[in-house]
C-alpha positions, 0 to 999 in steps of 0.5 A: 398120736405119736410125736417125735421130739428133738432130744438133746445129744442125738440131733445129728442123727438122721430121723430114721436112725433116731427113731430106731435108737429111741424105740430100741429096735436096733444099734445105731453107731452114731446115736447116743449121749456119750462121747467115745475116743480111744476106748474111753467113754465120757458122759456129762451129767447135764447131757442126761438131765437135758435128754430126760426132759420128757419123763421116762425117756432114759428109763425106756430107751436104756431100760433103767429103773425110773427112780434112779437118781441122776448121777446113778442114771448117768453112770449106768448110761455111760457103761451101757453105751461103752459096752454097746459100742464094743458089742454092736448092740443097742445100749438097752440090751446091755446089763450093768453089774450092781458094783459097776465093774462089768457089763454084758449083753442080755441073753448072751452067755459068757460075754462079760466086759470088765470096766472101770468107772471114774467120776470126774466132777460132773462127767462120768468116764468109762474105760475097758479093763483087760480081761484075764 
């Protein structure tokens, strides 16, 4: 039995696109938990908490370890979504460096996006840095 539930943060996305995003099939520009404006991505911790109501949801969609604490999970999702928009790929395809200073698309050699992560109380903020 398959069940498609309403997930907070992507309600505005069509059923077809929501399914593609949730299964990691393809990039959907309008799907995601974060908000992007003027090259800055923001993601409140509470949005990730609500989205993760079904255990394993964020781990599966974003390809994250299931034991990540909520703040770390939020930072990594914000970076993945930030880079996925720039690269035009599903955020689950984006790998984040351990130091959170860069990210890249898995299997695409040489393409690395330097980023800066800021923690603004309960919201994570990601900005692209100019590469050298």
